[in-house]
C-alpha positions as CSV (number, residue, x, y, z in Angstrom):
1,M,69.7,103.3,95.6
2,K,72.5,103.8,98.1
3,V,76.1,102.7,97.4
4,Q,77.2,100.3,100.1
5,K,80.4,98.9,98.6
6,L,83.0,101.1,97.0
7,E,86.3,100.2,95.3
8,V,88.6,103.1,94.5
9,F,91.4,102.8,92.0
10,T,94.2,105.3,91.6
11,D,97.6,105.5,89.9
12,S,99.0,107.3,92.8
13,L,101.1,105.0,95.1
14,L,101.4,107.9,97.6
15,V,97.7,108.5,97.9
16,S,96.8,104.8,98.2
17,S,99.6,104.1,100.7
18,Q,98.7,107.1,102.9
19,V,95.0,106.1,103.0
20,N,95.8,102.5,103.7
21,D,98.3,103.5,106.5
22,S,101.3,102.0,104.7
23,Y,102.9,105.5,104.5
24,V,102.6,108.3,107.1
25,A,101.0,111.5,106.0
26,K,103.5,114.1,107.3
27,E,102.3,117.4,106.0
28,P,99.3,118.9,107.9
29,N,97.2,119.3,104.8
30,M,97.9,115.7,103.8
31,R,96.9,114.5,107.3
32,R,93.6,116.4,107.0
33,Y,92.9,115.0,103.6
34,K,93.6,111.5,104.9
35,E,91.4,112.0,107.9
36,K,88.6,113.3,105.7
37,S,89.1,110.3,103.3
38,K,88.9,107.9,106.2
39,E,85.7,109.6,107.5
40,L,84.0,109.3,104.1
41,M,85.2,105.8,103.6
42,N,83.6,104.8,106.9
43,T,80.2,105.8,105.5
44,F,80.2,102.7,103.3
45,Q,79.7,99.1,104.3
46,T,83.0,98.3,102.6
47,C,85.4,100.7,101.0
48,S,88.9,100.0,99.6
49,I,91.5,102.0,97.7
50,K,94.0,100.2,95.4
51,Q,96.9,101.5,93.4
52,I,97.0,100.6,89.8
53,P,100.4,101.0,88.1
54,R,100.2,103.3,85.1
55,S,101.4,100.5,82.9
56,Q,98.2,98.6,83.7
57,N,96.0,101.6,83.3
58,K,96.0,101.9,79.5
59,K,92.2,101.6,79.1
60,A,91.6,104.6,81.4
61,D,94.3,106.6,79.5
62,A,92.8,105.7,76.2
63,L,89.3,106.6,77.4
64,S,90.5,110.0,78.7
65,K,92.2,110.7,75.3
66,L,89.1,109.7,73.4
67,A,86.9,112.0,75.6
68,S,89.2,115.0,75.0
69,L,89.2,114.4,71.3
70,T,85.5,113.9,71.1
71,F,84.7,117.2,72.8
72,A,87.5,119.2,71.3
73,H,85.2,120.8,68.7
74,L,82.9,122.3,71.4
75,T,83.6,125.9,72.3
76,K,82.8,126.7,75.9
77,K,83.4,129.5,78.3
78,V,84.1,128.4,81.8
79,L,83.9,130.7,84.8
80,V,86.4,129.7,87.5
81,E,86.4,130.7,91.2
82,V,89.8,130.7,92.9
83,L,89.5,129.5,96.5
84,K,91.5,131.4,99.1
85,A,91.6,128.4,101.4
86,P,92.1,124.6,100.7
87,S,88.9,122.7,100.1
88,I,89.6,120.5,103.1
89,D,88.6,123.4,105.4
90,E,84.9,122.7,104.4
91,L,84.1,126.3,103.6
92,E,80.9,127.0,101.7
93,V,81.4,126.0,98.1
94,Q,79.6,127.8,95.3
95,D,78.5,126.2,92.1
96,V,80.8,126.8,89.1
97,V,78.8,128.1,86.2
98,T,79.6,126.8,82.7
99,E,78.2,128.7,79.8
100,E,78.2,127.7,76.1
101,D,79.6,130.3,73.8
102,P,76.7,131.7,71.8
103,N,78.9,132.1,68.7
């Protein structure tokens, strides 16, 4: 099943405004992220991005807090790879390995 219609919600007015062309992306990296976002958005039949004020985003905040509490008892070891270049440069990305602590 392929997604044809995508609706994106963010609490960032800056991000939603730049992608929707209400604000100009001035920094080179931000322009590249915007261009990449537009390119990806064009792969859908319809795609929109909407800003949701934080005051109206209480359900998402509550869900994120619940998730962090629910999994707080799990002990995990996470291996992290530090990228030398921004991800927008589309360099080869390696999988990040997560291992559970045997103890």
